[in-house]
Steps between C-alpha positions, in 0.01 A plus 500: 500500500288814460292616794171590339336601829737791562297816544163327494248555774443201730215267406186470708623161619832646616320778687253260664766252614720785624216637713417156642861450602527855637197455726618161627855626557376808687285277722794268580727792585240691703427196716867455578514144367865539398716452808771761452609773740564761229162440334325499839628855568332642189153541360539417132307632205473281191434768241493283190577155366599491133477172315714390208304426180533123556389538867813320622655798678337740745681818603362641825567867572508555876573790732519512878279763662711813526745370240779417745723195450331419167801320353544291816131405498519392134810292576316321781195442281731345240629263769144386575368485143484121497274501809292785355458317169369195688255712699381674185446163330260406781303824472493573127361238266733489201624212289861607566616738771746750351846568637497812715753777516484813709594857417479828687198704388617840379162628381453711816830679434407558136161638603660734754744622232212575260312689775816697574539591132135606469534721809812674369458871414590446132229240445244685715554814289438302179190328640343831610510646148 
């Protein structure tokens, strides 16, 4: 089977559903509704939720404040994804609630790397010309 959606930008529907789920997920996590000691120790940022083209899979990119224990936090979120999916179903009005998976958000690291490259003497010299 050929994946025709490879490389295509997400549709407006995918973006809208992803944002709805991101807001609801951030609210659930910020209120401490998940009873877990590891998650309770961290303030979590839900940077983005990407939806599959058929809207059956949501990938939530999360990062604990300060970036510490990110892999452990994601593992604990994975343990509670059934509960989180149920809570999201109550808050977001969709015909079908997608499966949720969690990944560590690496966009902050990528942004820091780009800033570091732009501040390097070689690039600064080229930008000044």
